[in-house]
N, C-alpha and C positions, 0 to 999 in steps of 0.2 A: 691771356688766360684769365678765366674768372676766378672769383675768390674761392668759389666751392671746390674747385678742381685744385687750386692751390693748396687748400687746407687738406683735402683727400690726399694730396701728394706728400706733404710733410708728414701726416699722420702714419701714412704706410711706411714711409722710409724709417721713421722712429720705430714702429712696432717691428718692422722687418729686422732691424739691427738687433733688437731683443731678441726675437725669434731665433735668428741664427745663432747668436750667444747660447740661448737655452737649449738649442739641439746639440750644440757641442758639450755643453755641461752633461745632458742625457747620455751622450755617447762615452763621456768619461765615467759616469756611475753606472753603465748599464748592468753590472753585476751586484749592484747594491739593492737594498729592500725596496719593496714596492711603496714605502711610506716616503722614501727619499724622492723617488720618481714623481709621486703625486704632488709633493711639496714644490718640485723644481716646475712642473707643469703650471701649477697655481700661480708661482711666483712669475713665470713667464707671461701669463695671461694678465696679471695685474700691472707688471712692470711694462709690457707692451702698451697698455693703455695709458700708462704715465709718461711713457716715452713719447708717444704720439701727441699727447696733450702739450707736453713741454715743447716739442718742437713746432707745434702750432702757436703757441703762446710766444716763443721768440719770433716767429715770423710775422705774427699779427700784433706784436707790441702790446699784449695784454698789460694792464695795470698790475703793480706788485700785490694789491689786495686780492684782485681776482685770481691770480696765479697761487697765492697761498691758499685761497678757498678751493681751488680744483686739486692743488695739491694734497690738502687735508683729506678731502673725500676720496681721492685715490689711495691714500694711506690706510684710511678705515676700512676700505674695501679689501686692501691687501692683508689687514690683520685677519679679517673675517675670512677671506679666501684661505689663507694659510692654516687656520685653526680648523676650518673644515676639512681641508685636505689631509691634515694630521690625523683627525679623527677617523676620516674614511679608511686612510691608510693603515692605521692600526687596526681597525675592524677587519679589513680585508686580509691583512697579515695573521690575524688571530684565526680567521676562518681557514686560511691556508696552512697554518701550523696544525690545527685540529685534523685537517684532512691528510696532512703527512704523517701524524702520530696513528690515525686509523689505518693507513695504509702500509705500516709496519708490520701488520698482522700477517700479511702475505709471507714474510719470510720466516715467521714463528710457525706456519702451517695453520694458521687460523683464517677465518672468514672475514671479509671486509664489512664494516657496518659504517654507513654514512653518518657524520656528526649531526647531532640535533640542530635545530634553530635555523633561521632564515640565511641565506647566502646568495651570491650573485648568480646569474644564469650560467655563467661559464663554469662555476665550480660546482653547481648542480649538474651539469651535464658532465663533468670530470667524474664526479661520485656515481652517476650511472654506469659510466664506462668502467670505473674500478669494481663496481657490484658485479658487473657482467664478467669481467676478467677474473674476480674471485670465484664466481661459480664455475667458470671454465677450469681454473686452477684446481679447484675441490674435485671436479670430475676427473681430471688427469692424475691427481694423487690417487683416488680410488682405483682408476683403472691400473695405476703402476702396483698398489698393494695387491690387487687381483692377480695381476701377472707375475708378480714375485711370489704370491702363494702357489699359483699354478706351476711356476718353475719348480719351486721347492716339493711339491708333491710329485711332480713327473720324475726328478731327480730320485726321490725316495722309492717309487714304484719300479722305475727302471732298475736302479740298483738292486731291489729285491728280485725282480723277475729274470734278472740276468744271472744272480748269484745261484738260485736254484738249479736251473738247468746246467750251467757250467759245472756245478758241483757234481751233478748226476753224469755228465759226460767224462769228467775227470774219473770217477770211480769206475766207470764201465770200460774205459780205455785201458785203465790199469789193471782191471780183471782180465781183460782180453790178452793184455801184454804179459801178464805173469801165468797166463794159461789156466787161470782157477775158474773162468766162465763154464758153467755147465751146459749152457746153451748159446753158443756165439752168434748163431743167427738171430736169436731174439734180441741180444745185445746190440747187434748192428742195426736191426729195424728201430730199436728204441733210440740209438743214436741218430739215425736219420730223422726220426720225428723232432727230436729236439732241436737238431740244427736246422729244420724246416721252420720250426717255431722261432728260433733266433733270427733266421732269415726275414720271416714276416714281421718281427720286431723291428729290425733295421730298417726294412721297406717302408714301414709307417714313419719311423724317424725322419728319414730322407724326404718322404712325401711332405710332412709336416714343417720341415726346414724350408722345402720350396715355397710352400704357401706363406710362410711368415716372411721369407726374404722377397716375395712379390715375383718370383722367377717361374711360377707355374704356368707353363705355355699351354694354351687350350687351343685344340684344332676343332672348331665347331662344324656342324653339319646339320642338315635338317633330318630330324629322326622322330619316329613316332614313339609315344611313351608306351603304348601297347606292346611294341617289340622290346623296348628296354625292359619292362617289367617281367615280360616272359622269360627273357634271358636270365634275369637276376633270380626269379622263382625257381628255374631249372638248376641254377648254381647251388642253392642253399636247400634243395629238397632232400639230399642225403642227410645234411645236418638235422633238418626238421624231423625226418623219419627216426633217426637215431635219438632225439630228445623226446619223441612221441608228440610232436606239436603239428596242428593241422595249419595248412597254409590256404589262404582264401584270397583270390586275386579277380573276383567277378565284377568288382567296381571300378574297373579301369577302362577309360574313354580312350579311344584312338586319337589323341590330341597331339599335334605336331610341336615339337620345340627344336630350338637352336642351340644344341650343347654339344660338349665333347662327349662322344659315346663312352670312350675308355673310362674317363673320370666319373661320369655320372653313373656308370656300372658300379664302380667302386662305392659311390654314395649309397646306391640301393643295396650292395652287398654289405656294407657296414650296417646299414640301418636294420635289415632283414636278420642278420647274424646277431645282433644286439638284442632285437625282439625275441628271437628264438631262445637265446640263452637264458633269458629272463622270464620267459614263460613256462610255467609248469606243465608237466606231461600231461596229455589230454586237452591242452589249452589250444587257443586259436591265435593265429597272427594274420591280420587282415591288411591288404595293401589295396589302395584306391587311387585314382587320378581323375581330376576333373578340371574343367575350365570355369573360373571365377572372374569377376570383374577386375581384380587386382593381378590376375595372372593365371598360370596353370599351377595347381595344387597337387602335389603328390603326398600322400598321407601312409603311415604305417602304424598300425594300433596293435599293441601286444596285451598280454594278460598278466602283467607283472604285480598288479596289486596296486599301481600308482606310485608316485615319488612324493616324498615329502615337500610340503610347499616351499620350505626355506632351502631346499636344494635345487629347485627348479631352475633358478638363475644360472647355476654352476654346471648344468649338465653337459654343455658344451665346452666347458673348460679345458684346457690342455692338461692331461695327468688326473683328471678328477674321475673316481670309480665309485663314489658313494660310499655306503656302509659295506661291511665285510659280507653281509647276508647277500648283497646284490653284485658283489665282484664276480665277473666271469672266470672261468677256468684258465684262460689265457688272455694276453693283451696288456696295454700298460695304459689304458685310459686314452688312447689316442684316436680310436675310431671315429667318435662323435665330433671331437675337435677337427679332424680331417674332413668330415662331411660338411660342418659349416665353412671352413675354409674354400672347399671346391664349390659349394653353393654359392657363397659370396663372390668367388672369382667369376661365377656366371651372372653377376648382378642379381642375385636371388637373395632369399632370407630363409632361414631354418629355424623352426620354433618347436616347442614341446608343451604339452598340457596334459593334465590328468582327465581321464574319462573314466565311465562306470567300469571297474574292475582292472584297469591297467591305465597305460598313457598312451598318447598319440603323438608321433612325431610328424611335422609337416614341413614339406620343402615346397617354397613357392619361388617359380621360375617365371621370368618374361615370356609371353606368347610368342610363338615364331612369327616374322613378318609376312605378311601376304605378299 
């Protein structure tokens, strides 16, 4: 065996022994600080070089003076390496602690802000991920607050809308029972009207619960929007005549869509009833349908005078009914929430915006496949 191979073999064996020992130490201190890990790594590197040198010195019979020189050089390298490892470890630990303190803002409901100053690539990447997570948590908290507000408003409106007809039903039933009703047939008609109103309210609540639970089953088929709009206009025509509102449906294109006819008829009915009730007498409610690059757009335009800009994002919220001046004579603020739920179940989108003299509700649906 040549001298070079012999030197390499002895150096490898000495360094390998130190490396195995260092791996065992790292395993034992795996839960300690990164400073300790860096110190062990630096010590293993220097000690491995020293062990290899000593093994070679023993095999090659170096003089005592040469061995002392080599040992001194390695010792100085060890001191510098350990000092550098400790400084680097303390800096890395300091950055990690600053990042941990900044991350505590999550639990306090605040936003994450990355600590200032330079940092390692891994910590920078972690800061980016924490910032993205912070933004998502903020959006989630905002949605949670909005849902809680909608829930409270819904409970308040439902309680109010149930109390009034129930009080009237009890008074009329007591009058009939006591025989003091001057016109029993009128009382019975009124009782039937109130019962139908309550039944409609319960039906809306059931529909909304199915939408929120994700159990709304759609039976889609290929239908022309022209037919859907025609049926919806015929259904609300008596209400429009009673309110003195003119219905216009001249801008409807015979565009085919893949929808659940029953559910989509409910969407059109809710939008039209909402528009008619908020349009003053002698006003106009227009419905149109057209094909656009982003899908099939169905729009209902009323003459309500517009919605305050700050209220536009809440129009489709559950239980929201706006100001008292815009509150309809019936309903619990569920109609537009049901509209959005049904449209989103069809992979569509419902929006609202103000136009000249009123507002326009738009429903965008994916076009029917050819």
